[in-house]
N, C-alpha and C positions, 0 to 999 in steps of 0.2 A: 182290555184283556192282559193279564199278567202270565207270562210263561217262564218257568225256570226248569233247567235240566236237572234230572235226578242224579245226585252224587257225581257231578260233572267231571271232576278231575279223575276220579276212579273209573267211572264208566267209559270215559274217553280212552283211558289206558287199556281197558278190557276190549274196547272196540278195535284198537290198533293191534292188540296182541291176543288173538282168539283163545289160546290156551289158558288165559287168566279168567275167562268168563265163567261166572257161576261160583267163583272161589273167593273167600274172604280176603280182601286186599285193602291196604291203606297207602295213601300218598303222604309222605312225611317230608318236612323241611330238610331233615337229615335222617339217614337210615340207621344211625347209631342208636343205642338204647335210650339216650336222653333226648333224641329228636322228637319234635312235636308233630303229631298227626294233624294234617291240614284237611284231609278228605278221606273218610272211610267209604268203602263200597257198600252197596245195599246189603250184600251178604255179610259184611263185617258188622254192620249196624245191628243185625239180628243177634250178634253175640255181645251186644252192649258196648261195642267200641264207638267212641265219639270223637268229634273234632276237639282238639286241645289236649287230648291225652298224650302221654309220652309213648314211644314205641315199646318201651319196657312194659308199661301198664297194659297196652293193647295185647301183647303176647301173653300176659298173665290171664287174660280173658279167653284168648284163643292162640295157643302156642305156635300153630302153623300158619298164622296170618302172613300173607305176602306183603313185603314192604318195598315200595318203589319211590325213587326220587321224582319230583315234579318234572314234567316235560312242557315248559311254557309254550314252545312253538306248536306242539300238538293242540294245546288248549286254544291258542289263538286261531288256528285253522278251524277248529270246531266252532268257535264263536262266529267267525266270518260266514261259515256255511249256515249256521243257525240264523244269523241276521238276514242272510239272503233269502231263506225260506219265508221269513215273516215279511220282508220288504215286498214280496209279490202280492200281499194282501192290502197293504196301506203304505203311503209314503211317511206316515207318522209312526215310526218305530224308534223307541227310546231305550238305550241300554241302562239298566240299573246296576249291573255288575257284569263280570265276564260270563256268567251263566244265567243271567236274568234279563229279559227284555219285556217291554210294555208296548202294546199296539193300541193306538187310538183309531177307532173305525169311523168316527163321526164324519159324515159327508162322503163316505166311500160307497161304491156301488155294491160291494160284497155284503154290506150291512143288511140288505134286503133278504139275504139267504138265511139269516139266523145265526147267532154267534156260537151256539152249541154245535151246529153242523160244521161251521168253519173250524172250531176248535178240534173236532174229531179229525178233520182233514189235515190240520196242521200236525197233529200227532203222527199221522200216517206219513206225511211228507218228511218229517224229521227223521223217522226211521229209514226212509228211502234215500234221502239226500245227505243226511249228516251221518247216520250209522244205524244199522238194525238193532244194535245192542243199547242204543241211547233212547231213553224215555224222558218224558217231561210231565210236570204238573201245570195245569192251566186253571186260572181263576177268572171269572167273568163278573163284572160289577159296574156300577155307574161312576166309580172313581178308582184311582190307582191304589189307594189305601185298602179298600174292600176287595179289590181284585187280588191283591197280594195275600190277604187273609184267606180268600177263597181257595187260592192255589195251594195253601198249606193244610187244607182240611182233611184230605185223604191221600197222603203220600204213601208209596211212590206211584207215579203214573195216574194222578188224580185229575178229575175234571169236575169243577163245582161252580155254581152260580150263587151269588148273594144279591137279593133284591129286597124290596120292602116287605115281601111276603114271608121271608125266612130270616130277616135281619135279627130280630130278637132271639129267635131260636139259636142262631149261630153264636151270638154274644153270650147266651146262657151257658154254652159249653166251653167257654174260653176263660182264661185268667187275664188280668191286666197286662202282664208281661208277654202274653201271646200277641198283643197288639203292636204292630211295627211302630217304633218310635217311643214306646213306653219301657223305660229301664227300671231297675230297682229304686233308683233315686226318685223318679217321677211317681212310682208306685207308692213309696212312703209318703210323698207329698199329697197324693190323692187320698190315701188312707186317713191322713190327718183331718181331712174335710168330709169324712164319712163315705168315701167312694172306695169300695172294696172289690167290685166286679165290673166287667164291661157293661152290664145292664145298669149298674149304679151310675157309671160314667155317662151312658146314653141319657139317663133320666136327670142328670144334674143340670141345673138351670144355667143359662148363658151368663147370668150375673155372677154366680159362684165360680164358674170356670174362668171367666175373664178377670174378675176383680180379686179373687182370693186364691184359687188353686195355682194358676199360672201367673197372675198379676201382670198380664200383658196381652197383646193382641193374639198370642198363641192360644189363649182360652177360646177365643172366637173361632180360630181355625179348627181347633179340635171339635167344637160344637158342630161345625159344618161337615168336617171330615167323617165323623162317626155316623152321620145321617146320609152319607153317599154323595155329598157335593164335592166337585173337583176343585181343590185349591192348591194341590201340590204341583205347581208349574215346573217344567224342566228348565233349568238355567245352565247353559253351556258356556257362560262367560268365564274365560280363563282368568284366574287370579294369581296363580303361582305354578311353578314346576318344582318337583323335588325328587330325590332319590334317597333310599334308606337301605341299610344293610345290617343284618344280625350276624355278628362275628362268630364263626364256628369255634375259633380259639381266641378267647378274650385276651386283650393285651393293653399295656400302657406304654408301649414302645413308640415314641414319637415318629420314628422313621416308618414303621409299619402303618400307623394311623394316617400319616401324610400320603403314603402310597395309595391306601384305600380311598382317601379323600379325593385324590386326583382322578381315580376311575369313576367315582360317583359324580364328580363335576363334569367329566367328559360325557357321561350318559345324560346328565341333566342339560348340559350345554347343547348337545345335539338336538334334544327335544325342544329346547327354547328356540334355537335357530330354525329348526325345521317347521315350526309353527309361526315363524316370522315375528318374533318378539325379541326385545332386549329388556333387561331388568335393572331397576334402580335400588334394589334391596337384596340382601342375602342373610340367611339364618342357618345356624348350626345347632344341632341338639345331640347330646350324649346321654346314654343310659349306662351307668356303671354296674359292675357285677354285684355291688351291695344294694342295687335297686334305687340308688339315689340318682338324681337327674340334674343336668346343667345345660343351659342353652343361652344363646346370645344372638341378636340380630343387629344389622346395621343398614340404615338408609343412606344412600350415596347421591352425590350431585352428578357424577359421571356414570353413564350407563355401563352395565356389564354385558358383554356379548360373546367374546371368545372363551374357550375353556380356560385359557391362561388367566383371563380377568377373574373369572369365577373362582378358580383355584387359589390365586394369591389372596383374595379377600377371605376365603374360607379358612386358609391356613393361619392368617392373621387372627381370626376369631378363635381358632383352635388353641393358639398360644396364649389366649387370655384366661384359660382355665385357672381358677385359684389353686386347685390341687390336681395333680396328674394321678389318676387311678385307672385300674383296668376297666376297659370299655367293653360292653356287650352289644350295644346298639349304637350305630352312627347314622345320622341323617343330615342332609343338607338341602336347602330349598332356596329359591330365588323368587322375589315378589316385586310389587310395584311395577307391573309390566307395561310396556309401551310397544305398540306395533312398529316394526321397522318400515321405513319408507325408501323407495328407490332413490339412490343418491345421484346428484348431477355429476357428470364427468368433469374432472379437474385436470388441467394441464400439469399441475404440480401435485401429484397424489400424496395425501397425508399418510403418515405411518399407520394410523388407525384404519384407513381405507385399505392399505396393503394387507394388514393383518386380517381384515375381514375377508378379503379375497382368498387368502391362503386357507383360512378356517372353512370357508364355503367349499373350496375344492376338496379338502380333507373329508368333510362331511359327505360330499357326493360320492367319493370313493368308498367310504365305509358303508354308506347306504346301499351301494351297488354290490360290493364284494363281501360284505359281512362286517359285523362290529369289530372295531379295533384292529382292522387290517393295517391302518396307519395309526400309530400311537406315540405319545411322548416317551422319551427314553426312560423316564421315571416309572412307566407302566410296563416295561419289558418283563416277561415271565409272569405276568399277572392274569393271564387269560382265564384261570380257574379260581382266582381269589375272590371274585364277586360273581356268584352264580346268578344267571338270569332267573328272575322270579315273576310271577303274576301277582299284582297287588290286589288283594281281595277288596271288593267294594269300591274300587277307585275308578269311577266312571270317566274321569278326565283322561286317564291313560288310554282309554279306548279310542279317543280322538286320533291319537298318533297311529293306532292300528288301522283305522279307516283311511287315514291320509296316505298310508303306504300301499293301499290296495292297487 
């Protein structure tokens, strides 16, 4: 069963502020005319307002549309309540994003009641326990792929089942890019081999999919996926931690970029340490205002653990840029992770061990009293320079949210 909340960011705002209910509303990365719409409300969608538009374009479609900043903490609270509702039905609840969850009912006692009945009950409980203004789409199928497709058939507030009885009928009413995982590049590749519709895709032979279209095991996976076999296993193995930031005011000033980098490294470092990891690699990526891109990564022999460790290596990479240009997006990540182990007490404590103790103490204070209560001097007066954001589609970030509950 796939469940996604309708226009989550916008309806959560309407739930929290009742005067906004029933009115066209958008949540935008920035509320300035050039800001990007990240979530239109159901009412705004009726005016043709879509995700990805600028605020300026949204107002051309409906001049009185309400524009609000994202409220990450509100969305996190909604997600946790959403997760709690579903966890009452099965221990196998998997996040797909901040507003999408999947339940596997196999082996649970509630399975005997019938999934459509359970789905209706879930809809009712979401309104009761998450918010009366919040609705959801629910899709039921034999695998995650078809369940997600079913959830999108009749938005908003839909409930649909896909089975062997209506599979071909559902595919007949869809396009290739309606299928989760098929983008325009894959569509072009499928077209090359005579596959123009989902029904063509379903009828394509395993040999063509595996040896020609995908030229890999992915062809076999798609052959099974389209027929309702479950092959999309959930993998929570952590491979990296990262932070990114879209600069409101683009700059090529090294001092400003270094200050921003420190804050990103502090946020990344706290997550790294909070999950009991250290990293042997670090990567920096810049997108410039002319839309060119530069990045560099380094693998190290000595692990990175403290914010200072991460920051120093990130700054070194920043200074390797061949040309300094105005930056619009800045991102840093650490990789080659290793779980930290409890260290044996040493009569003569090393400098590294002392730094680790200080870092742990600072993290505990910030976790208890709020982000950046204690910060490096370089970050003074930066409390509003990097705004808290929700990363769309980033399932890994939800691990940190669950860990803090």
